[in-house]
C-alpha positions as CSV (number, residue, x, y, z in Angstrom):
1,X,0.0,0.0,0.0
2,X,1.5,3.4,-1.0
3,X,2.6,5.5,1.8
4,X,1.0,9.0,2.0
5,X,3.5,11.8,1.3
6,X,4.4,13.7,4.3
7,X,3.3,17.3,4.4
8,X,6.3,19.7,4.6
9,X,6.1,22.8,6.9
10,X,6.2,25.0,3.8
11,X,3.0,23.4,2.5
12,X,1.0,23.9,5.7
13,X,-1.5,26.8,5.7
14,X,-0.1,29.8,7.6
15,X,-2.0,30.9,10.6
16,X,-2.5,34.7,11.1
17,X,-0.5,36.1,13.9
18,X,-2.3,38.0,16.6
19,X,-5.6,37.9,18.3
20,X,-8.8,37.5,16.2
21,X,-10.9,40.6,15.6
22,X,-14.3,40.9,17.2
23,X,-17.4,42.3,15.7
24,X,-17.8,46.1,16.2
25,X,-20.6,47.4,18.4
26,X,-23.9,47.9,16.7
27,X,-24.0,51.4,15.2
28,X,-20.2,51.6,15.7
29,X,-19.8,53.3,12.4
30,X,-16.1,52.4,11.8
31,X,-15.3,51.1,8.3
32,X,-14.0,47.6,8.3
33,X,-12.0,48.3,5.2
34,X,-10.0,50.9,7.1
35,X,-6.7,50.1,8.7
36,X,-6.9,49.2,12.4
37,X,-5.1,52.4,13.4
38,X,-7.6,54.5,11.5
39,X,-10.5,52.6,13.0
40,X,-9.2,53.3,16.4
41,X,-8.8,57.0,15.6
42,X,-12.3,57.2,14.1
43,X,-13.8,55.5,17.2
44,X,-11.9,57.7,19.6
45,X,-12.9,60.8,17.7
46,X,-16.6,60.0,17.9
47,X,-16.5,58.9,21.6
48,X,-14.3,61.8,22.8
49,X,-16.6,64.4,21.1
50,X,-19.9,62.8,21.9
51,X,-19.6,61.4,25.4
52,X,-16.4,63.2,26.6
53,X,-12.8,62.3,26.9
54,X,-12.8,61.5,30.6
55,X,-15.9,59.4,30.3
56,X,-14.4,57.3,27.5
57,X,-12.4,54.2,28.3
58,X,-10.0,52.4,26.1
59,X,-12.4,49.4,26.3
60,X,-15.2,51.5,24.8
61,X,-12.9,52.7,22.0
62,X,-11.8,49.2,21.0
63,X,-15.3,47.8,21.2
64,X,-16.5,50.5,18.8
65,X,-13.6,49.8,16.5
66,X,-14.3,46.1,16.6
67,X,-11.1,44.9,18.1
68,X,-9.8,43.5,21.4
69,X,-8.5,45.9,23.9
70,X,-5.0,44.4,23.9
71,X,-4.7,45.0,20.2
72,X,-5.0,48.8,20.7
73,X,-1.6,48.9,22.4
74,X,0.1,47.8,19.2
75,X,-0.9,51.1,17.7
76,X,-1.3,53.5,20.7
77,X,0.3,53.0,24.1
78,X,-2.5,54.9,25.9
79,X,-5.7,56.9,25.6
80,X,-3.5,60.0,25.8
81,X,-1.6,58.9,22.7
82,X,-4.9,58.5,20.9
83,X,-6.0,62.0,21.8
84,X,-2.6,63.5,21.0
85,X,-2.7,61.9,17.5
86,X,-6.3,63.3,16.9
87,X,-5.3,66.8,18.0
88,X,-2.3,66.8,15.7
89,X,-4.5,65.9,12.7
90,X,-6.5,69.1,13.3
91,X,-3.4,71.2,12.9
92,X,-1.0,69.3,10.5
93,X,-2.7,70.1,7.2
94,X,-3.0,73.9,8.0
95,X,0.6,74.0,9.2
96,X,1.8,72.2,6.1
97,X,0.1,74.8,4.0
98,X,1.3,77.7,6.1
99,X,5.0,76.6,5.7
100,X,4.4,76.3,1.9
101,X,2.7,79.7,1.7
102,X,5.4,81.4,3.6
103,X,7.9,80.2,1.0
104,X,5.6,81.0,-2.0
105,X,6.9,84.3,-3.4
106,X,4.7,84.4,-6.5
107,X,1.5,85.5,-4.6
108,X,0.8,88.5,-2.5
109,X,0.9,88.2,1.3
110,X,-2.8,89.1,1.4
111,X,-3.6,86.2,-0.9
112,X,-1.5,83.8,1.1
113,X,-3.1,85.0,4.3
114,X,-6.6,84.5,2.8
115,X,-5.7,81.0,1.5
116,X,-4.3,80.0,4.9
117,X,-7.4,81.1,6.7
118,X,-9.6,79.3,4.2
119,X,-7.6,76.0,4.4
120,X,-7.5,76.2,8.2
121,X,-11.2,77.0,8.6
122,X,-12.2,74.3,6.1
123,X,-10.3,71.7,8.1
124,X,-12.1,72.7,11.3
125,X,-15.5,73.1,9.7
126,X,-15.5,70.1,7.4
127,X,-14.2,67.4,9.8
128,X,-16.8,64.7,10.7
129,X,-16.3,65.4,14.4
130,X,-15.6,68.8,16.1
131,X,-12.2,67.7,17.3
132,X,-11.2,71.3,17.9
133,X,-13.4,71.3,20.9
134,X,-10.9,69.0,22.6
135,X,-8.4,71.9,22.6
136,X,-10.2,73.1,25.7
137,X,-9.6,70.0,27.8
138,X,-7.5,70.6,30.9
139,X,-5.6,67.4,30.1
140,X,-4.1,69.1,27.0
141,X,-1.8,71.1,29.3
142,X,0.0,67.9,30.2
143,X,3.5,67.2,28.9
144,X,2.4,64.4,26.6
145,X,0.5,66.9,24.5
146,X,3.5,69.3,24.1
147,X,4.1,68.3,20.4
148,X,0.5,69.3,19.6
149,X,0.8,72.6,21.5
150,X,4.1,73.4,19.6
151,X,2.4,72.7,16.3
152,X,-0.5,74.9,17.1
153,X,1.9,77.7,18.2
154,X,3.8,77.4,14.9
155,X,0.6,77.8,13.1
156,X,-0.3,80.9,15.1
157,X,3.2,82.3,14.3
158,X,2.6,81.7,10.6
159,X,-0.5,83.8,10.7
160,X,1.5,86.6,12.4
161,X,4.3,86.4,9.9
162,X,2.0,86.5,6.9
163,X,0.0,89.3,8.4
164,X,3.2,91.2,9.0
165,X,4.0,91.0,5.3
166,X,0.8,92.7,4.2
167,X,0.7,96.3,3.1
168,X,-1.8,97.1,5.9
169,X,0.7,96.0,8.6
170,X,2.8,99.1,7.8
171,X,0.2,101.3,9.4
172,X,-0.3,99.2,12.5
173,X,0.6,101.0,15.8
174,X,3.3,99.6,18.0
175,X,2.2,96.2,19.3
176,X,-0.6,96.2,16.8
177,X,0.7,93.3,14.7
178,X,0.7,90.9,17.6
179,X,-2.7,92.0,18.7
180,X,-4.2,91.8,15.2
181,X,-2.6,88.3,14.7
182,X,-4.2,87.0,17.9
183,X,-7.6,88.3,16.7
184,X,-7.2,86.7,13.3
185,X,-6.2,83.4,14.8
186,X,-9.2,83.6,17.2
187,X,-11.5,84.3,14.3
188,X,-10.5,81.2,12.4
189,X,-10.7,79.0,15.5
190,X,-14.0,80.5,16.2
191,X,-15.3,77.8,13.8
192,X,-14.9,75.4,16.7
193,X,-17.2,77.3,19.0
194,X,-19.7,77.9,16.2
195,X,-19.9,74.1,15.7
196,X,-20.4,73.6,19.4
197,X,-23.4,76.0,19.5
198,X,-25.0,75.2,16.1
199,X,-25.5,72.4,13.7
200,X,-22.6,71.0,11.7
201,X,-21.5,73.2,8.8
202,X,-23.4,72.1,5.7
203,X,-21.1,73.8,3.2
204,X,-17.5,74.0,4.5
205,X,-16.1,75.4,1.3
206,X,-18.4,78.4,1.2
207,X,-18.2,78.9,5.0
208,X,-14.4,78.8,5.1
209,X,-14.2,81.3,2.3
210,X,-16.4,83.7,4.3
211,X,-14.1,83.2,7.3
212,X,-11.1,84.1,5.1
213,X,-12.8,87.2,3.9
214,X,-13.4,88.2,7.5
215,X,-9.7,87.7,8.3
216,X,-8.7,90.2,5.6
217,X,-11.3,92.7,6.7
218,X,-10.1,92.3,10.3
219,X,-6.5,92.9,9.1
220,X,-7.7,96.0,7.2
221,X,-6.3,94.6,4.0
222,X,-7.4,96.3,0.8
223,X,-8.2,94.8,-2.6
224,X,-10.1,91.9,-1.1
225,X,-11.5,90.7,-4.4
226,X,-8.0,90.4,-5.9
227,X,-6.6,88.6,-2.8
228,X,-9.6,86.2,-2.8
229,X,-9.1,85.3,-6.5
230,X,-5.4,84.7,-6.1
231,X,-6.0,82.9,-2.8
232,X,-8.4,80.4,-4.4
233,X,-5.7,79.5,-7.0
234,X,-3.2,78.9,-4.1
235,X,-5.7,76.6,-2.4
236,X,-6.3,74.6,-5.6
237,X,-2.6,74.3,-6.2
238,X,-1.9,73.0,-2.7
239,X,-4.8,70.6,-2.6
240,X,-3.2,68.6,-5.5
241,X,0.1,68.3,-3.7
242,X,-0.8,68.0,0.0
243,X,0.0,64.7,1.7
244,X,-3.0,65.3,4.0
245,X,-5.7,65.8,1.4
246,X,-6.5,63.4,-1.4
247,X,-6.3,64.6,-4.9
248,X,-9.9,63.6,-5.3
249,X,-11.1,66.4,-3.1
250,X,-14.5,67.6,-4.4
251,X,-14.2,70.3,-7.1
252,X,-16.0,72.8,-4.9
253,X,-13.2,72.6,-2.3
254,X,-10.6,73.3,-5.0
255,X,-12.3,76.5,-6.2
């Protein structure tokens, strides 16, 4: 009787390493096609903004993401790390654009300031969850969130630097530039408070353009129409090259 061929280790089906995934909570809303890290961020964003950061446990986050609690620590060592990553996503696209705009010499400072305000406001207004509201958490003053605070301060300084390059800045009184820059930054981040008090922004593209117009008026910049037209071109140019925004951004957001 023929002897059955022995199965070599290479022929054996390979077992997947790691714990099996569990089904997400009903109504969890996290896309199973997304990477596990992104699913965790999406679950945390919803829970932190809906039921509160302190009231949200890592067990609740992983349950909503459809994975076991131990699996989270492969991607994030703590709940604080999750929050830190979420906070940085609210600033990184705008900061990337600000650094590009500061180096862009083919456009007026007024147009670059308009474009920065529009990009920044659109990020805050168009996000699925109002993550900017988490800036107000007392926990954000902890050392673990220092990288986020540094990024946000660099963004604030970018506004001040662009504002200082406008023609209007030549007429500011002593100390006027710093004061005006704080007001401009506050106007843009006012989107966060507006979302807390009202319904989500239905048309972030139009809304953010209005915020950008308000920034130039607050800065007392002239020739708003020309700055707006040039600023829109800057936004369209950047959307196609940004690592944070897909090239498939809706046409209305590229206008």
